[in-house]
N, C-alpha and C positions, 0 to 999 in steps of 0.2 A: 700387193705389189711384193715379191719375195727379195730378200736381199741376197746380195752376190755371195757366192760362197767363198770363204776366206781362202787364200791361197797361201801355201806355206813355202818360203822360197827356197830350201832345202830340208829335206830329210834325215833324219840320223840315218848312220851307216845300217846297226841293226834292223830299222824300220823298213829301209831301203832293200835290205837283203831278205825281209821276211814278207815284203810287199803287204805291209798294213799302214793305215793311216798314222801318222806322225804330227804331234802338235806345235814342234819345231822349237819345245823348250828343251832346258838343260838342269836336270834329265828329264826326259820326255813321259810321258805316260804310260805309252807301251812299253818302255824297256823297265819303268818301274814298276809295274805290273807282273813284267817278267823276268824278273830279276836280273836284267843285264845290263853291263857297262854302257852308259851311253856316251857315242862318239861321233864327231863331225869330220872326219879325217879324209875319207874316201872322198875321190872327185867325183862331181854328181854327171852321169853318163845315163843312156838311152838304152830300153829293154834289159834284160837279165835273165838269170836261169828260172825254170820253171818250177822247181822240186815242191814239194809239198811244206807247207810252211811250218807243221810239227817238225819236220825232218831238219829244215833249217834251223828252226828253234833249237832244237837238241844240240845241232851241229854249233851255233853260236855260243852255247852254256860250255858245251866240253871245250873249244878254242880259248874262252876267258878262263877257264877254271884251268887249264893246261899252262897258260900264260900266267896265271898269277901264281901258279906253284912255280914254274922257273925263276921267276922275277923275286921270290920271296927269300931274303936272306936267312937260312937255317941256322946260321952261329949266331945272331943275336936275339935276346930275350927280352929285352927292355925298350931298343931304341929304334927298332924297326916299324916301319909305318904298314897300315893296313893297305894290301895290293890286290886285293879282290872288293867287287861291289858288296859289301857287308855293311846293312843299314844300320849304325847306332841306336840303342835305343833312346828314345827321348829323355833329356836330364831331370824332367819332372818325376818320370816314371821310374827311372833309377833310382832317383832319392826316395821315392815312395818306397821302393823295395828293400832299400836301406832301412829306415826308418821301422819298416813292417819285420825284418830280421831282426834290428838291434831291440825293439818293442817286445816281439811275441815268439819269434822262435830261436831265439840265442839262449834262453833259457833251459831249453831244451837241445839243440845243437848247439853249444858252446866252442866252435872251432875259428870264428873270425871276430876282430875287435873292427871298432869303428875305424880306428887309423891305419888297418889293412885294407879297409874298403875303399876307403877314401885314396890311398896310394893307388890302387889299381884303376879306379875312374880318372886319374889322373894321366896315368900312365897310358890308358887307353885311347889317348888322343894321339898318341905314336905309336904305339906296341900293338900287333896283331894279335899277342898272346893275352894281352891285358884287355883288349876288345872281346875276344871269345869268353875269358873268365867273367867279366862283367854282364855278356850276354847271357851265359849258362847260368849264372847267377840270379838274375831277374827271372827266368826260366824256371828255375828252382823255387822261387819264392813266391812265384804267381801261381804255383800248381801245389803248393802247401796249404791247403784248407783256405778257409776264406779270409786270411790275414789282411791282406791288400783290401779287401771290403772295409774290413773294421778301420785303418790306419789310413784311408783314403775316401771316405763316407761320400764324398762329391762326385767320385766316378761312378759311373754305371757300370754293373758288375760284369757285362758281356763286354765292355771295352777294354776290361781290365783282363780278363779271360784271351781274347783276341791279341793285348799286348805281351802277354807271356807265351801264346802259341808263336807268334812272331819273333821272340826274341828266342827260341827253342830252334825254330827254321833258321835262325841266321848264326846262332852258334855252332849248328849243324855244318853248316855252310864253311865255316871259319875252319873246318878239320884242315882244308887245303893249306893251309897255311901255319899248321899248328906245329909247335915245336916236340920233335922226338926225344928230347933229353928228359928223364923222369925226374920233373921238377916239381915243387910244391904247387906250382901255378896247374900244370897239366893235370896233376893227380885232383886238385879241386874241380877243374873244368869236368872230370870223368864223373866224380860225384854229384855234381849238379846236375849232370844229364842222368845221371840214374834215378835221382829223386824227382826230377821234372817228367821223364816216360812212367814212371813209377804213379807218379799223382795222376797223370792221364789214362792210368791203367795198362800201358803198354808193358808189361813184365818181362817180355822176352828181350827186348830193348834195354830196359831198366838192368835187368841180370847182366847184360854184355857189358855196360860201362861200370856196374860195380864191380864185376871181376876185374874189369881194367884199371879202375880206382886202387883196390886192394894190392893188384900186381906193382903199379905205380908206386904204392907206398913203400912196398919191400927193396925198392931200388931207388930210394929219394937221394937226391943231390939236394940235402938239406938247406946248404948255405946259398943257394941260388937265388934265393927270396929273402928280400932282408927282413922284412915282419914275421918270417917264420921261426919260431925260437921252439925251446925243448917244450916248453909248457902246451903250445900249439900241438906240438907234435903227439904228447901225449893224449890229449883229446881228441885229435884225429884217429890217431889208432883206436881208442875204445869206441867212438861215433862207429867207424869202420866195420870194427867186431860186431858191435849190436846189430848193425843194418844187415850184414852177410846173413848173422845165425836168424835173425828173424826172417828175411827171404828165405833162406834154405830149410826154416822148419814149416813155412807156409809154402813154399813150391817144390819141397823136398831135393833140395840142392845140396852139392858137397859146398864144405867151407876152406879156406885155403888160410886166413889168418889164425896164428897158432899163440899162444900164450907160452911164451918162453921166459929162462931167466933173463934174457936181453927185453923184453918187452917194458914198456913203460907201466909203471905201478899203478894202482888205484890210487893210491897217495898223493901221485905227482899230479893228481887233475884237480885243478881250484875250484871246478863246480861241482858242489857237494849231491846235486842231485844225478850228475850222470856218474858219480861212484856209486850209487845206491841200485841204479840202474844196470850198471854193467857188473854188480854182484847179482842181479837175476839170470842173466843170461851167463856169466862166466861157466858155470857147471856143465853147460850143454858143449861139452869138447868134441874132438874128432872121435872118440870112440861112441859117444851118442849118436853122432851123424852118422855113424855106419851101420847102428842099429837102426835108426829111424829111417834110412834110405833102402835098408833091406840088405846092405853088404855084408852084415853077419848076423846070425841066429843066435850068436852067444848073449844073452840076455835073461839074469837071474830076479826074483822077485825082491831079494834083500837091495841088490843094487839100485832098482826103480825107486824100493822105498826111501832110500837114503837120499837118491837125486831130486825125489818130490819134497822130503823133508828141507833139503837145502833150498831148494825154488819157495816152496811156500813161507819159510823163516827169514827168505832174504831182506825184507823190508821190516823196519820196524813199526809197531803199532800207531804211532805218531808221528807223522812226517813233517818237519819244519819248513816248509816250502810254499811257493804260489799254488794258487789252484789248479793251474795249469801243470805244473809239474807232478802236484799229486794226480790230477787225473793219468798222465801220462804212465807214472810209475805204476800207481795201482793197476789199471786196466792190461798193462804189458804183462804185469805178474798172473794176473788172473787168465790172460790167454796162454802165456808159458805153462801153467798147471794144468790146463785144459790139453794142449797140444801133449804135454808129456803123459798125462793121463791116458791118452787113445793108446797108448802103449801097454798096459794092464791088459785090457781085452785082446788085444792082436796075439800075447803070449797067455791066453788061458789065465789070467791071475785074478779075475774078479770072482767074486760071490756075491751072495744074497745079504751074508751078515760077515761083518769083521769089525775088530776094533780101530782098525784103519778104513779111515772114509774114503781113501783114494783106491781101496779094493771093491768097493760096493758101486751098484750102478747110480746111486743118487749123488755121486760126486760134482757132476755137471750142475745139479740143483743147488748145491753148497756152493759153489762158487755163483752161479746166476744170483743167489740172494746175498751175496755179497757186494757185486755189481750194483744191484736193484738200490742196496741203502747209498752204494756211492754216488748214485746217480742223483738219490736225493738230496744228498747234502750239497754237492758241488753244483755249478751253475752250467747250464748245458753248454754255453760258449767256449768253457774251459776244457771240454772235450772236442768240439767241433774246430778249434784251432789247429787241430795235429792232423788235419786232414783225412784222405781216403785211407790212411794207414791205421786209424782208429777205427773206422769204420768195419774195415777188414777184421780187425781183431775181437770187436763187439758181435760180428756177424757170426765169427767160426765158434764162437761162445753161445750164442744163440742156436746154432745150426748141433752141437753137443748137446743142448737140452732137448732138443727136437728129438734126436736119436734116441734117447733114454726112455722117453716120454712110455713108447709101447711097453716095454718092460717094469715098470713101475708103477703103484699104486697111486693115482692122482687125486684122490676123492680127499675132501677135506670140510671141517664144519664149515659155519657160516661167521666164526669168528676168530679165523686162524688163515693165513695165507699158505699156497702150496705151489707145487709144479708149475702148473699153469699160469698162475698169477706172477710168479718170476718171469715166465717166460713173457708174459704181455707185458710187463713191465720193460724187458731187455728189448723186444721188439718196439716199444714206445722210445726208448732212446736211438735205437737203429735207426728209425726212422726221420730223426732230427739231424741225422749227422752226414756229411757232404757225401752224395751218392747214393744215401741209404733208400730213400722214399722212390726213387728213380731205378735202381739197378739192382740194390740189395733186399730190400723186404720182399718185390716179387718173387727173388729165388728162394728165399725163406720161405714163402707161403707156398710154392710150388714144393717144397720139400714135404711141407708138414702135410700138404694135401694127401702125400702118396702115404704118410705114416698115421696121422690122426686126424684125418678129412673133417670130422666135426668140431675142429678147432678154428679151421680157416676163417670163417663169417666171424667169431668170436675177436680174433686177433685184427683182422681188416679192421673192424668197427672200433677197437682199443686205438689203432694208429691213424682212426680217421681218412685210412686210404681207400678209393675206391677196391672191391673186390677184382683181380688179378687172376684171370683162368688164362692159361698157357693154353694154345694149341694142342691137341691130342691126334694125333703124334706133334711133337713140337718141330718147330721150321730148324733147318739144319742150323743157321746163327745162335737161335735159340738155345739148341739142345749143346752148340759148342761151350756157349756161355755157361749154361746148367751144369755141365762134365767139369769145367774147367773152375768153377768156384762153390760146386756141391759136390763132396766123396760123398761116395755111399759106403766106402769102405769100413768106417766105423759102425754103424748099422749091421751090416756083414759081421763083423768082430763081435758085437753083441750078441748076436743070434747063436753065434757057436759056442759064447761063454755060457750060455745057459743049461 
């Protein structure tokens, strides 16, 4: 005998409008899944409009967002209550993100203290701006490598990733109640959104929010937030400068932040590792990016040699820092050296023999050798903690090595290491980094298959990954990804330099 169907005395307003089943709870499952405000205000009636459900759903969302915007007091930044249906992150997840930041991320991105984070978490109960701050912060941490997996071993990796995506979604939805004043809080939200999108591989959106963060920084009303002091201001300046120049270097973007007489000095930064990292990027000024992005052709060999020397000597031989900080500093320096070296063949400054290593085809091999030694000395976790940003740097170094292989002698004796050995070591490291085996190693193997196809099997075996063969011709999606990540410009420049 079948049981009688449970009758819901009254469906919520949104479910009645959409003509979908409602479970009668507050909020109901339908409104929760559709991210709608669940209300029981309208009187119950018979019949109704017959419009398409998708149209009704979009109409409901638009009306609720418009109502939330009109009800949101833009003049207050600390006492206004969240007025749209933004789900706050679970307290345990928020605390896990705070712990992960303080334990693993703050040493390389020292822009927040525990007091500042605790203040924003408390304010998030009544402030829409602080709620968005917390959500964006959690999205940033959740997409920063595997730090949450390390600090919350009891949680499944998939659930942590999903929590992070949900926080990002809700942080973006909270834009409707975002205060337009250029306060530290709004600037941090933009920076966190940049980091979260970049961690997910969405570089277009990431770039948008990074430019927004740098713009807000130049317009800051610094006294709008109690925990934002001069020391924090100095650290944020250099973090934004490094982030913008890193992104500009890899994606050929212009820069906005300039080092002027009024800029925070390196000596004002309390974190010594940040001081050292900033010294690597400091030489890459507006003049450099004009050359890098092709805005000017005014580039001399002497100027490039001086720039290369400044970057190569920016770090001391021995760093008094944690393994995570050493990994970030060394690999960032290796990467900048490789990107800077790419200008030498572009302007025809390379030769087969020179007293300057950076004027030879073997320069990427020298850098790969140093990276291989570093990877042997450091635990792999010290590289993995930096997320996909570290993966991209190692990938770019490996691509430069692959590009020069057709132009140099790779033969070695049985008792010495050579270019192929160093490339193998770098690819082995790449496979262990976030997104390495799934995305970047297959792309690198596709590139090597074009240049030195006899090496593909050796590298696949070394990384213990199945041999990945791209369809020929590639699918449109694969072709787009390949063109976006794998540049053919360096190889073409090297051919012209012969």
